[in-house]
PDB file of N, CA, C and O in Angstrom:
ATOM      1  N   MET A   1     119.327  78.871  96.249  1.00  0.00           N
ATOM      2  CA  MET A   1     120.245  79.713  95.488  1.00  0.00           C
ATOM      3  C   MET A   1     119.731  81.114  95.254  1.00  0.00           C
ATOM      4  O   MET A   1     118.629  81.251  94.723  1.00  0.00           O
ATOM      5  N   ALA A   2     120.410  82.112  95.593  1.00  0.00           N
ATOM      6  CA  ALA A   2     119.899  83.528  95.331  1.00  0.00           C
ATOM      7  C   ALA A   2     119.968  83.870  93.828  1.00  0.00           C
ATOM      8  O   ALA A   2     120.870  83.509  93.072  1.00  0.00           O
ATOM      9  N   LYS A   3     118.992  84.548  93.527  1.00  0.00           N
ATOM     10  CA  LYS A   3     118.991  84.993  92.083  1.00  0.00           C
ATOM     11  C   LYS A   3     119.977  86.061  91.891  1.00  0.00           C
ATOM     12  O   LYS A   3     120.072  86.953  92.734  1.00  0.00           O
ATOM     13  N   THR A   4     120.741  86.036  90.811  1.00  0.00           N
ATOM     14  CA  THR A   4     121.628  87.115  90.408  1.00  0.00           C
ATOM     15  C   THR A   4     120.838  88.099  89.457  1.00  0.00           C
ATOM     16  O   THR A   4     119.680  87.863  89.113  1.00  0.00           O
ATOM     17  N   SER A   5     121.463  89.094  89.101  1.00  0.00           N
ATOM     18  CA  SER A   5     120.835  90.132  88.291  1.00  0.00           C
ATOM     19  C   SER A   5     120.508  89.442  86.881  1.00  0.00           C
ATOM     20  O   SER A   5     119.579  89.839  86.177  1.00  0.00           O
ATOM     21  N   ARG A   6     121.329  88.396  86.534  1.00  0.00           N
ATOM     22  CA  ARG A   6     121.107  87.735  85.234  1.00  0.00           C
ATOM     23  C   ARG A   6     119.803  86.876  85.254  1.00  0.00           C
ATOM     24  O   ARG A   6     119.232  86.604  84.197  1.00  0.00           O
ATOM     25  N   ASP A   7     119.349  86.461  86.435  1.00  0.00           N
ATOM     26  CA  ASP A   7     118.175  85.624  86.667  1.00  0.00           C
ATOM     27  C   ASP A   7     116.915  86.468  86.676  1.00  0.00           C
ATOM     28  O   ASP A   7     115.809  85.941  86.557  1.00  0.00           O
ATOM     29  N   SER A   8     117.082  87.806  86.820  1.00  0.00           N
ATOM     30  CA  SER A   8     115.843  88.686  86.920  1.00  0.00           C
ATOM     31  C   SER A   8     115.523  89.334  85.607  1.00  0.00           C
ATOM     32  O   SER A   8     116.381  89.671  84.792  1.00  0.00           O
ATOM     33  N   PHE A   9     114.223  89.485  85.455  1.00  0.00           N
ATOM     34  CA  PHE A   9     113.763  90.188  84.191  1.00  0.00           C
ATOM     35  C   PHE A   9     113.780  91.708  84.466  1.00  0.00           C
ATOM     36  O   PHE A   9     113.138  92.168  85.410  1.00  0.00           O
ATOM     37  N   LYS A  10     114.485  92.461  83.673  1.00  0.00           N
ATOM     38  CA  LYS A  10     114.460  93.844  83.976  1.00  0.00           C
ATOM     39  C   LYS A  10     113.403  94.467  83.002  1.00  0.00           C
ATOM     40  O   LYS A  10     113.247  94.103  81.836  1.00  0.00           O
ATOM     41  N   PHE A  11     112.682  95.478  83.652  1.00  0.00           N
ATOM     42  CA  PHE A  11     111.588  96.058  82.972  1.00  0.00           C
ATOM     43  C   PHE A  11     111.531  97.596  83.233  1.00  0.00           C
ATOM     44  O   PHE A  11     111.395  98.038  84.373  1.00  0.00           O
ATOM     45  N   MET A  12     111.634  98.360  82.175  1.00  0.00           N
ATOM     46  CA  MET A  12     111.684  99.778  82.319  1.00  0.00           C
ATOM     47  C   MET A  12     110.122 100.228  82.395  1.00  0.00           C
ATOM     48  O   MET A  12     109.309  99.788  81.583  1.00  0.00           O
ATOM     49  N   LEU A  13     109.786 101.076  83.357  1.00  0.00           N
ATOM     50  CA  LEU A  13     108.376 101.502  83.460  1.00  0.00           C
ATOM     51  C   LEU A  13     108.379 102.937  83.853  1.00  0.00           C
ATOM     52  O   LEU A  13     109.122 103.373  84.732  1.00  0.00           O
ATOM     53  N   ARG A  14     107.513 103.680  83.167  1.00  0.00           N
ATOM     54  CA  ARG A  14     107.331 105.085  83.491  1.00  0.00           C
ATOM     55  C   ARG A  14     106.087 105.243  84.394  1.00  0.00           C
ATOM     56  O   ARG A  14     104.996 104.769  84.078  1.00  0.00           O
ATOM     57  N   LEU A  15     106.287 105.873  85.433  1.00  0.00           N
ATOM     58  CA  LEU A  15     105.219 106.022  86.308  1.00  0.00           C
ATOM     59  C   LEU A  15     104.893 107.510  86.548  1.00  0.00           C
ATOM     60  O   LEU A  15     105.786 108.350  86.654  1.00  0.00           O
ATOM     61  N   PRO A  16     103.562 107.809  86.632  1.00  0.00           N
ATOM     62  CA  PRO A  16     103.309 109.324  86.961  1.00  0.00           C
ATOM     63  C   PRO A  16     103.822 109.736  88.338  1.00  0.00           C
ATOM     64  O   PRO A  16     103.823 108.912  89.252  1.00  0.00           O
ATOM     65  N   ASP A  17     104.231 110.908  88.504  1.00  0.00           N
ATOM     66  CA  ASP A  17     104.760 111.334  89.763  1.00  0.00           C
ATOM     67  C   ASP A  17     103.907 111.016  91.006  1.00  0.00           C
ATOM     68  O   ASP A  17     104.380 110.622  92.072  1.00  0.00           O
ATOM     69  N   GLU A  18     102.643 111.220  90.766  1.00  0.00           N
ATOM     70  CA  GLU A  18     101.721 110.941  91.892  1.00  0.00           C
ATOM     71  C   GLU A  18     101.751 109.466  92.350  1.00  0.00           C
ATOM     72  O   GLU A  18     101.768 109.179  93.547  1.00  0.00           O
ATOM     73  N   LEU A  19     101.756 108.545  91.378  1.00  0.00           N
ATOM     74  CA  LEU A  19     101.746 107.182  91.610  1.00  0.00           C
ATOM     75  C   LEU A  19     103.129 106.720  92.225  1.00  0.00           C
ATOM     76  O   LEU A  19     103.167 105.860  93.105  1.00  0.00           O
ATOM     77  N   ARG A  20     104.130 107.259  91.780  1.00  0.00           N
ATOM     78  CA  ARG A  20     105.471 107.055  92.312  1.00  0.00           C
ATOM     79  C   ARG A  20     105.654 107.432  93.763  1.00  0.00           C
ATOM     80  O   ARG A  20     106.426 106.845  94.520  1.00  0.00           O
ATOM     81  N   GLU A  21     104.859 108.492  94.109  1.00  0.00           N
ATOM     82  CA  GLU A  21     105.010 108.989  95.490  1.00  0.00           C
ATOM     83  C   GLU A  21     104.101 108.165  96.298  1.00  0.00           C
ATOM     84  O   GLU A  21     104.430 108.001  97.473  1.00  0.00           O
ATOM     85  N   LYS A  22     102.937 107.576  95.850  1.00  0.00           N
ATOM     86  CA  LYS A  22     102.089 106.744  96.585  1.00  0.00           C
ATOM     87  C   LYS A  22     102.893 105.408  96.915  1.00  0.00           C
ATOM     88  O   LYS A  22     102.842 104.888  98.030  1.00  0.00           O
ATOM     89  N   LEU A  23     103.617 104.911  95.886  1.00  0.00           N
ATOM     90  CA  LEU A  23     104.406 103.772  96.075  1.00  0.00           C
ATOM     91  C   LEU A  23     105.513 103.967  97.130  1.00  0.00           C
ATOM     92  O   LEU A  23     105.730 103.116  97.992  1.00  0.00           O
ATOM     93  N   LYS A  24     106.172 105.065  97.035  1.00  0.00           N
ATOM     94  CA  LYS A  24     107.212 105.388  98.018  1.00  0.00           C
ATOM     95  C   LYS A  24     106.666 105.410  99.501  1.00  0.00           C
ATOM     96  O   LYS A  24     107.221 104.808 100.421  1.00  0.00           O
ATOM     97  N   VAL A  25     105.546 106.150  99.631  1.00  0.00           N
ATOM     98  CA  VAL A  25     104.932 106.077 100.884  1.00  0.00           C
ATOM     99  C   VAL A  25     104.574 104.770 101.436  1.00  0.00           C
ATOM    100  O   VAL A  25     104.832 104.477 102.603  1.00  0.00           O
ATOM    101  N   ALA A  26     103.948 103.927 100.568  1.00  0.00           N
ATOM    102  CA  ALA A  26     103.514 102.555 100.965  1.00  0.00           C
ATOM    103  C   ALA A  26     104.722 101.803 101.274  1.00  0.00           C
ATOM    104  O   ALA A  26     104.727 101.086 102.274  1.00  0.00           O
ATOM    105  N   ALA A  27     105.833 101.897 100.460  1.00  0.00           N
ATOM    106  CA  ALA A  27     106.975 101.154 100.700  1.00  0.00           C
ATOM    107  C   ALA A  27     107.627 101.476 102.055  1.00  0.00           C
ATOM    108  O   ALA A  27     108.078 100.608 102.802  1.00  0.00           O
ATOM    109  N   ASP A  28     107.638 102.804 102.311  1.00  0.00           N
ATOM    110  CA  ASP A  28     108.217 103.266 103.627  1.00  0.00           C
ATOM    111  C   ASP A  28     107.431 102.673 104.760  1.00  0.00           C
ATOM    112  O   ASP A  28     107.981 102.249 105.777  1.00  0.00           O
ATOM    113  N   ALA A  29     106.066 102.649 104.557  1.00  0.00           N
ATOM    114  CA  ALA A  29     105.213 102.161 105.677  1.00  0.00           C
ATOM    115  C   ALA A  29     105.416 100.716 105.905  1.00  0.00           C
ATOM    116  O   ALA A  29     105.400 100.284 107.057  1.00  0.00           O
ATOM    117  N   SER A  30     105.617  99.893 104.838  1.00  0.00           N
ATOM    118  CA  SER A  30     105.861  98.480 104.900  1.00  0.00           C
ATOM    119  C   SER A  30     107.289  98.039 105.157  1.00  0.00           C
ATOM    120  O   SER A  30     107.587  96.857 105.335  1.00  0.00           O
ATOM    121  N   GLY A  31     108.168  99.049 105.169  1.00  0.00           N
ATOM    122  CA  GLY A  31     109.576  98.682 105.342  1.00  0.00           C
ATOM    123  C   GLY A  31     110.267  97.927 104.211  1.00  0.00           C
ATOM    124  O   GLY A  31     111.176  97.116 104.390  1.00  0.00           O
ATOM    125  N   ARG A  32     109.713  98.293 102.941  1.00  0.00           N
ATOM    126  CA  ARG A  32     110.262  97.657 101.789  1.00  0.00           C
ATOM    127  C   ARG A  32     110.828  98.738 100.880  1.00  0.00           C
ATOM    128  O   ARG A  32     110.629  99.929 101.117  1.00  0.00           O
ATOM    129  N   SER A  33     111.563  98.297  99.795  1.00  0.00           N
ATOM    130  CA  SER A  33     111.980  99.155  98.849  1.00  0.00           C
ATOM    131  C   SER A  33     110.897  99.429  97.916  1.00  0.00           C
ATOM    132  O   SER A  33     109.903  98.707  97.997  1.00  0.00           O
ATOM    133  N   VAL A  34     110.925 100.378  97.019  1.00  0.00           N
ATOM    134  CA  VAL A  34     109.833 100.652  96.189  1.00  0.00           C
ATOM    135  C   VAL A  34     109.674  99.463  95.217  1.00  0.00           C
ATOM    136  O   VAL A  34     108.571  99.059  94.847  1.00  0.00           O
ATOM    137  N   THR A  35     110.849  98.933  94.829  1.00  0.00           N
ATOM    138  CA  THR A  35     110.834  97.766  93.885  1.00  0.00           C
ATOM    139  C   THR A  35     110.057  96.571  94.499  1.00  0.00           C
ATOM    140  O   THR A  35     109.208  95.945  93.864  1.00  0.00           O
ATOM    141  N   ALA A  36     110.431  96.283  95.858  1.00  0.00           N
ATOM    142  CA  ALA A  36     109.861  95.218  96.608  1.00  0.00           C
ATOM    143  C   ALA A  36     108.252  95.436  96.772  1.00  0.00           C
ATOM    144  O   ALA A  36     107.459  94.499  96.680  1.00  0.00           O
ATOM    145  N   GLU A  37     107.876  96.748  97.018  1.00  0.00           N
ATOM    146  CA  GLU A  37     106.510  97.125  97.111  1.00  0.00           C
ATOM    147  C   GLU A  37     105.690  96.807  95.781  1.00  0.00           C
ATOM    148  O   GLU A  37     104.617  96.205  95.770  1.00  0.00           O
ATOM    149  N   ILE A  38     106.309  97.266  94.746  1.00  0.00           N
ATOM    150  CA  ILE A  38     105.686  96.953  93.440  1.00  0.00           C
ATOM    151  C   ILE A  38     105.518  95.440  93.142  1.00  0.00           C
ATOM    152  O   ILE A  38     104.476  94.988  92.669  1.00  0.00           O
ATOM    153  N   LEU A  39     106.587  94.692  93.442  1.00  0.00           N
ATOM    154  CA  LEU A  39     106.511  93.220  93.347  1.00  0.00           C
ATOM    155  C   LEU A  39     105.433  92.638  94.265  1.00  0.00           C
ATOM    156  O   LEU A  39     104.669  91.774  93.834  1.00  0.00           O
ATOM    157  N   ALA A  40     105.354  93.091  95.521  1.00  0.00           N
ATOM    158  CA  ALA A  40     104.357  92.521  96.419  1.00  0.00           C
ATOM    159  C   ALA A  40     102.959  92.810  95.918  1.00  0.00           C
ATOM    160  O   ALA A  40     102.084  91.944  95.920  1.00  0.00           O
ATOM    161  N   ARG A  41     102.765  94.069  95.481  1.00  0.00           N
ATOM    162  CA  ARG A  41     101.425  94.373  94.979  1.00  0.00           C
ATOM    163  C   ARG A  41     101.067  93.664  93.809  1.00  0.00           C
ATOM    164  O   ARG A  41      99.905  93.284  93.661  1.00  0.00           O
ATOM    165  N   LEU A  42     102.006  93.429  92.898  1.00  0.00           N
ATOM    166  CA  LEU A  42     101.818  92.643  91.678  1.00  0.00           C
ATOM    167  C   LEU A  42     101.496  91.200  91.987  1.00  0.00           C
ATOM    168  O   LEU A  42     100.600  90.634  91.361  1.00  0.00           O
ATOM    169  N   GLU A  43     102.191  90.579  92.927  1.00  0.00           N
ATOM    170  CA  GLU A  43     101.891  89.261  93.419  1.00  0.00           C
ATOM    171  C   GLU A  43     100.515  89.099  93.975  1.00  0.00           C
ATOM    172  O   GLU A  43      99.826  88.096  93.793  1.00  0.00           O
ATOM    173  N   ASP A  44     100.152  90.164  94.676  1.00  0.00           N
ATOM    174  CA  ASP A  44      98.780  90.141  95.306  1.00  0.00           C
ATOM    175  C   ASP A  44      97.700  90.061  94.305  1.00  0.00           C
ATOM    176  O   ASP A  44      96.669  89.438  94.560  1.00  0.00           O
ATOM    177  N   THR A  45      97.890  90.677  93.148  1.00  0.00           N
ATOM    178  CA  THR A  45      96.852  90.617  92.111  1.00  0.00           C
ATOM    179  C   THR A  45      96.637  89.211  91.659  1.00  0.00           C
ATOM    180  O   THR A  45      95.514  88.854  91.300  1.00  0.00           O
ATOM    181  N   PHE A  46      97.649  88.400  91.656  1.00  0.00           N
ATOM    182  CA  PHE A  46      97.504  86.996  91.172  1.00  0.00           C
ATOM    183  C   PHE A  46      96.699  86.176  92.247  1.00  0.00           C
ATOM    184  O   PHE A  46      95.884  85.317  91.912  1.00  0.00           O
ATOM    185  N   VAL A  47      96.973  86.489  93.561  1.00  0.00           N
ATOM    186  CA  VAL A  47      96.237  85.917  94.661  1.00  0.00           C
ATOM    187  C   VAL A  47      94.797  86.182  94.544  1.00  0.00           C
ATOM    188  O   VAL A  47      94.009  85.242  94.653  1.00  0.00           O
ATOM    189  N   VAL A  48      94.350  87.481  94.314  1.00  0.00           N
ATOM    190  CA  VAL A  48      93.020  87.870  94.124  1.00  0.00           C
ATOM    191  C   VAL A  48      92.394  87.164  92.957  1.00  0.00           C
ATOM    192  O   VAL A  48      91.264  86.684  93.049  1.00  0.00           O
ATOM    193  N   GLU A  49      93.110  87.096  91.863  1.00  0.00           N
ATOM    194  CA  GLU A  49      92.507  86.408  90.658  1.00  0.00           C
ATOM    195  C   GLU A  49      92.306  84.885  91.071  1.00  0.00           C
ATOM    196  O   GLU A  49      91.271  84.293  90.765  1.00  0.00           O
ATOM    197  N   SER A  50      93.263  84.316  91.728  1.00  0.00           N
ATOM    198  CA  SER A  50      93.114  82.883  92.068  1.00  0.00           C
ATOM    199  C   SER A  50      91.866  82.701  93.044  1.00  0.00           C
ATOM    200  O   SER A  50      91.099  81.747  92.916  1.00  0.00           O
ATOM    201  N   TYR A  51      91.726  83.588  93.939  1.00  0.00           N
ATOM    202  CA  TYR A  51      90.565  83.589  94.836  1.00  0.00           C
ATOM    203  C   TYR A  51      89.301  83.680  94.104  1.00  0.00           C
ATOM    204  O   TYR A  51      88.369  82.938  94.413  1.00  0.00           O
ATOM    205  N   ALA A  52      89.193  84.576  93.109  1.00  0.00           N
ATOM    206  CA  ALA A  52      88.066  84.833  92.350  1.00  0.00           C
ATOM    207  C   ALA A  52      87.712  83.519  91.546  1.00  0.00           C
ATOM    208  O   ALA A  52      86.547  83.130  91.477  1.00  0.00           O
ATOM    209  N   GLU A  53      88.740  82.859  90.952  1.00  0.00           N
ATOM    210  CA  GLU A  53      88.518  81.763  90.178  1.00  0.00           C
ATOM    211  C   GLU A  53      88.025  80.605  91.136  1.00  0.00           C
ATOM    212  O   GLU A  53      87.189  79.787  90.753  1.00  0.00           O
ATOM    213  N   SER A  54      88.551  80.576  92.326  1.00  0.00           N
ATOM    214  CA  SER A  54      87.970  79.566  93.212  1.00  0.00           C
ATOM    215  C   SER A  54      86.490  79.767  93.583  1.00  0.00           C
ATOM    216  O   SER A  54      85.681  78.842  93.666  1.00  0.00           O
ATOM    217  N   LEU A  55      86.225  81.016  93.790  1.00  0.00           N
ATOM    218  CA  LEU A  55      84.816  81.248  94.109  1.00  0.00           C
ATOM    219  C   LEU A  55      83.847  80.817  92.951  1.00  0.00           C
ATOM    220  O   LEU A  55      82.767  80.262  93.154  1.00  0.00           O
ATOM    221  N   GLU A  56      84.331  81.121  91.764  1.00  0.00           N
ATOM    222  CA  GLU A  56      83.571  80.648  90.653  1.00  0.00           C
ATOM    223  C   GLU A  56      83.426  79.133  90.582  1.00  0.00           C
ATOM    224  O   GLU A  56      82.345  78.606  90.318  1.00  0.00           O
ATOM    225  N   ILE A  57      84.477  78.483  90.809  1.00  0.00           N
ATOM    226  CA  ILE A  57      84.551  76.988  90.774  1.00  0.00           C
ATOM    227  C   ILE A  57      83.598  76.381  91.716  1.00  0.00           C
ATOM    228  O   ILE A  57      82.986  75.372  91.367  1.00  0.00           O
ATOM    229  N   TYR A  58      83.404  76.935  92.952  1.00  0.00           N
ATOM    230  CA  TYR A  58      82.619  76.376  93.982  1.00  0.00           C
ATOM    231  C   TYR A  58      81.162  77.010  93.941  1.00  0.00           C
ATOM    232  O   TYR A  58      80.337  76.765  94.822  1.00  0.00           O
ATOM    233  N   GLY A  59      80.924  77.767  92.955  1.00  0.00           N
ATOM    234  CA  GLY A  59      79.538  78.403  92.814  1.00  0.00           C
ATOM    235  C   GLY A  59      79.243  79.493  93.889  1.00  0.00           C
ATOM    236  O   GLY A  59      78.095  79.895  94.081  1.00  0.00           O
ATOM    237  N   VAL A  60      80.230  79.918  94.524  1.00  0.00           N
ATOM    238  CA  VAL A  60      80.036  80.914  95.584  1.00  0.00           C
ATOM    239  C   VAL A  60      79.689  82.290  94.928  1.00  0.00           C
ATOM    240  O   VAL A  60      78.930  83.110  95.446  1.00  0.00           O
ATOM    241  N   LYS A  61      80.289  82.445  93.804  1.00  0.00           N
ATOM    242  CA  LYS A  61      80.014  83.757  93.120  1.00  0.00           C
ATOM    243  C   LYS A  61      78.557  83.952  92.834  1.00  0.00           C
ATOM    244  O   LYS A  61      77.946  84.976  93.140  1.00  0.00           O
ATOM    245  N   SER A  62      78.004  82.858  92.198  1.00  0.00           N
ATOM    246  CA  SER A  62      76.528  83.070  91.847  1.00  0.00           C
ATOM    247  C   SER A  62      75.648  83.195  93.118  1.00  0.00           C
ATOM    248  O   SER A  62      74.660  83.929  93.101  1.00  0.00           O
ATOM    249  N   ASP A  63      76.010  82.458  94.266  1.00  0.00           N
ATOM    250  CA  ASP A  63      75.406  82.718  95.528  1.00  0.00           C
ATOM    251  C   ASP A  63      75.454  84.168  96.003  1.00  0.00           C
ATOM    252  O   ASP A  63      74.475  84.766  96.449  1.00  0.00           O
ATOM    253  N   LEU A  64      76.686  84.687  95.869  1.00  0.00           N
ATOM    254  CA  LEU A  64      76.855  86.049  96.356  1.00  0.00           C
ATOM    255  C   LEU A  64      75.989  87.012  95.401  1.00  0.00           C
ATOM    256  O   LEU A  64      75.310  87.914  95.891  1.00  0.00           O
ATOM    257  N   GLU A  65      76.035  86.809  94.196  1.00  0.00           N
ATOM    258  CA  GLU A  65      75.226  87.636  93.277  1.00  0.00           C
ATOM    259  C   GLU A  65      73.726  87.564  93.575  1.00  0.00           C
ATOM    260  O   GLU A  65      73.052  88.590  93.480  1.00  0.00           O
ATOM    261  N   ARG A  66      73.154  86.353  93.945  1.00  0.00           N
ATOM    262  CA  ARG A  66      71.734  86.246  94.309  1.00  0.00           C
ATOM    263  C   ARG A  66      71.521  86.956  95.642  1.00  0.00           C
ATOM    264  O   ARG A  66      70.519  87.648  95.819  1.00  0.00           O
ATOM    265  N   ALA A  67      72.438  86.793  96.565  1.00  0.00           N
ATOM    266  CA  ALA A  67      72.303  87.410  97.886  1.00  0.00           C
ATOM    267  C   ALA A  67      72.335  88.998  97.712  1.00  0.00           C
ATOM    268  O   ALA A  67      71.628  89.720  98.415  1.00  0.00           O
ATOM    269  N   SER A  68      73.126  89.455  96.816  1.00  0.00           N
ATOM    270  CA  SER A  68      73.232  90.906  96.553  1.00  0.00           C
ATOM    271  C   SER A  68      71.809  91.413  95.861  1.00  0.00           C
ATOM    272  O   SER A  68      71.267  92.455  96.230  1.00  0.00           O
ATOM    273  N   LYS A  69      71.346  90.693  94.978  1.00  0.00           N
ATOM    274  CA  LYS A  69      69.972  91.014  94.448  1.00  0.00           C
ATOM    275  C   LYS A  69      68.949  91.029  95.448  1.00  0.00           C
ATOM    276  O   LYS A  69      68.130  91.947  95.479  1.00  0.00           O
ATOM    277  N   ILE A  70      68.929  90.009  96.331  1.00  0.00           N
ATOM    278  CA  ILE A  70      68.010  89.998  97.427  1.00  0.00           C
ATOM    279  C   ILE A  70      68.048  91.064  98.356  1.00  0.00           C
ATOM    280  O   ILE A  70      67.024  91.565  98.820  1.00  0.00           O
ATOM    281  N   SER A  71      69.314  91.467  98.673  1.00  0.00           N
ATOM    282  CA  SER A  71      69.522  92.585  99.475  1.00  0.00           C
ATOM    283  C   SER A  71      69.021  93.910  98.912  1.00  0.00           C
ATOM    284  O   SER A  71      68.419  94.714  99.624  1.00  0.00           O
ATOM    285  N   THR A  72      69.289  94.133  97.571  1.00  0.00           N
ATOM    286  CA  THR A  72      68.834  95.322  96.896  1.00  0.00           C
ATOM    287  C   THR A  72      67.281  95.331  96.982  1.00  0.00           C
ATOM    288  O   THR A  72      66.691  96.387  97.206  1.00  0.00           O
ATOM    289  N   SER A  73      66.655  94.222  96.816  1.00  0.00           N
ATOM    290  CA  SER A  73      65.149  94.169  96.856  1.00  0.00           C
ATOM    291  C   SER A  73      64.630  94.461  98.256  1.00  0.00           C
ATOM    292  O   SER A  73      63.613  95.130  98.443  1.00  0.00           O
ATOM    293  N   VAL A  74      65.355  93.942  99.220  1.00  0.00           N
ATOM    294  CA  VAL A  74      64.946  94.249 100.605  1.00  0.00           C
ATOM    295  C   VAL A  74      65.167  95.717 100.889  1.00  0.00           C
ATOM    296  O   VAL A  74      64.302  96.327 101.518  1.00  0.00           O
ATOM    297  N   GLN A  75      66.236  96.317 100.482  1.00  0.00           N
ATOM    298  CA  GLN A  75      66.496  97.713 100.698  1.00  0.00           C
ATOM    299  C   GLN A  75      65.399  98.573 100.088  1.00  0.00           C
ATOM    300  O   GLN A  75      64.979  99.561 100.690  1.00  0.00           O
ATOM    301  N   SER A  76      64.932  98.205  98.896  1.00  0.00           N
ATOM    302  CA  SER A  76      63.908  98.937  98.116  1.00  0.00           C
ATOM    303  C   SER A  76      62.623  98.792  98.949  1.00  0.00           C
ATOM    304  O   SER A  76      61.930  99.791  99.140  1.00  0.00           O
ATOM    305  N   ARG A  77      62.273  97.598  99.452  1.00  0.00           N
ATOM    306  CA  ARG A  77      60.978  97.377 100.213  1.00  0.00           C
ATOM    307  C   ARG A  77      61.007  98.229 101.553  1.00  0.00           C
ATOM    308  O   ARG A  77      59.999  98.778 101.998  1.00  0.00           O
ATOM    309  N   LEU A  78      62.165  98.281 102.110  1.00  0.00           N
ATOM    310  CA  LEU A  78      62.421  98.986 103.453  1.00  0.00           C
ATOM    311  C   LEU A  78      62.134 100.550 103.146  1.00  0.00           C
ATOM    312  O   LEU A  78      61.465 101.228 103.927  1.00  0.00           O
ATOM    313  N   SER A  79      62.630 101.019 102.079  1.00  0.00           N
ATOM    314  CA  SER A  79      62.548 102.405 101.588  1.00  0.00           C
ATOM    315  C   SER A  79      61.047 102.610 101.499  1.00  0.00           C
ATOM    316  O   SER A  79      60.503 103.555 102.070  1.00  0.00           O
ATOM    317  N   SER A  80      60.420 101.769 100.819  1.00  0.00           N
ATOM    318  CA  SER A  80      58.929 102.079 100.561  1.00  0.00           C
ATOM    319  C   SER A  80      58.197 102.049 101.895  1.00  0.00           C
ATOM    320  O   SER A  80      57.275 102.852 102.033  1.00  0.00           O
ATOM    321  N   ILE A  81      58.486 101.246 102.868  1.00  0.00           N
ATOM    322  CA  ILE A  81      57.785 101.022 104.134  1.00  0.00           C
ATOM    323  C   ILE A  81      58.227 102.363 104.980  1.00  0.00           C
ATOM    324  O   ILE A  81      57.415 102.881 105.747  1.00  0.00           O
ATOM    325  N   GLU A  82      59.439 102.857 104.822  1.00  0.00           N
ATOM    326  CA  GLU A  82      59.679 104.087 105.618  1.00  0.00           C
ATOM    327  C   GLU A  82      58.936 105.286 105.007  1.00  0.00           C
ATOM    328  O   GLU A  82      58.586 106.195 105.759  1.00  0.00           O
ATOM    329  N   GLU A  83      58.679 105.343 103.719  1.00  0.00           N
ATOM    330  CA  GLU A  83      58.011 106.388 103.174  1.00  0.00           C
ATOM    331  C   GLU A  83      56.505 106.387 103.622  1.00  0.00           C
ATOM    332  O   GLU A  83      55.908 107.410 103.955  1.00  0.00           O
ATOM    333  N   LYS A  84      55.983 105.188 103.594  1.00  0.00           N
ATOM    334  CA  LYS A  84      54.527 105.092 104.087  1.00  0.00           C
ATOM    335  C   LYS A  84      54.510 105.287 105.604  1.00  0.00           C
ATOM    336  O   LYS A  84      53.537 105.859 106.095  1.00  0.00           O
ATOM    337  N   LEU A  85      55.437 104.888 106.333  1.00  0.00           N
ATOM    338  CA  LEU A  85      55.396 105.197 107.763  1.00  0.00           C
ATOM    339  C   LEU A  85      55.507 106.784 107.961  1.00  0.00           C
ATOM    340  O   LEU A  85      54.817 107.352 108.807  1.00  0.00           O
ATOM    341  N   ASP A  86      56.348 107.424 107.196  1.00  0.00           N
ATOM    342  CA  ASP A  86      56.479 108.878 107.337  1.00  0.00           C
ATOM    343  C   ASP A  86      55.122 109.622 106.958  1.00  0.00           C
ATOM    344  O   ASP A  86      54.709 110.598 107.584  1.00  0.00           O
ATOM    345  N   GLN A  87      54.499 109.077 105.907  1.00  0.00           N
ATOM    346  CA  GLN A  87      53.132 109.625 105.516  1.00  0.00           C
ATOM    347  C   GLN A  87      52.234 109.457 106.578  1.00  0.00           C
ATOM    348  O   GLN A  87      51.467 110.372 106.880  1.00  0.00           O
ATOM    349  N   LEU A  88      52.243 108.261 107.249  1.00  0.00           N
ATOM    350  CA  LEU A  88      51.238 107.954 108.342  1.00  0.00           C
ATOM    351  C   LEU A  88      51.489 108.840 109.534  1.00  0.00           C
ATOM    352  O   LEU A  88      50.543 109.354 110.131  1.00  0.00           O
ATOM    353  N   VAL A  89      52.754 109.034 109.897  1.00  0.00           N
ATOM    354  CA  VAL A  89      53.081 109.880 110.995  1.00  0.00           C
ATOM    355  C   VAL A  89      52.657 111.282 110.729  1.00  0.00           C
ATOM    356  O   VAL A  89      52.117 111.938 111.619  1.00  0.00           O
ATOM    357  N   GLU A  90      52.884 111.784 109.512  1.00  0.00           N
ATOM    358  CA  GLU A  90      52.445 113.075 109.202  1.00  0.00           C
ATOM    359  C   GLU A  90      50.940 113.234 109.213  1.00  0.00           C
ATOM    360  O   GLU A  90      50.459 114.290 109.623  1.00  0.00           O
ATOM    361  N   ARG A  91      50.142 112.213 108.772  1.00  0.00           N
ATOM    362  CA  ARG A  91      48.690 112.286 108.955  1.00  0.00           C
ATOM    363  C   ARG A  91      48.281 112.325 110.320  1.00  0.00           C
ATOM    364  O   ARG A  91      47.450 113.159 110.679  1.00  0.00           O
ATOM    365  N   LEU A  92      48.811 111.459 111.164  1.00  0.00           N
ATOM    366  CA  LEU A  92      48.480 111.391 112.641  1.00  0.00           C
ATOM    367  C   LEU A  92      48.843 112.716 113.318  1.00  0.00           C
ATOM    368  O   LEU A  92      48.157 113.117 114.258  1.00  0.00           O
ATOM    369  N   GLY A  93      49.876 113.394 112.880  1.00  0.00           N
ATOM    370  CA  GLY A  93      50.251 114.647 113.473  1.00  0.00           C
ATOM    371  C   GLY A  93      49.326 115.803 113.204  1.00  0.00           C
ATOM    372  O   GLY A  93      49.358 116.801 113.924  1.00  0.00           O
ATOM    373  N   LYS A  94      48.450 115.684 112.122  1.00  0.00           N
ATOM    374  CA  LYS A  94      47.577 116.713 111.770  1.00  0.00           C
ATOM    375  C   LYS A  94      46.340 116.766 112.577  1.00  0.00           C
ATOM    376  O   LYS A  94      45.495 117.633 112.356  1.00  0.00           O
TER     377      LYS A  94
END
């Protein structure tokens, strides 16, 4: 059964001109009306939230955080090694 206007929640929203233009461009690119574009983007936020909750449930989030810390540590060590190599190359060049 198709929803009639009585089945829909009407919501007045003021948008800055710049945001309204971005929505219009995105809607044109996706072949949707501006309203449909706003609704699709709003729905997507719930999908992202649900995905984030799933990550937390399965402990993936903490694994990703640990991996990020390890990556940062490795990057720091690599930078230190690069500096020492540069110093060594400079000494050998003299």
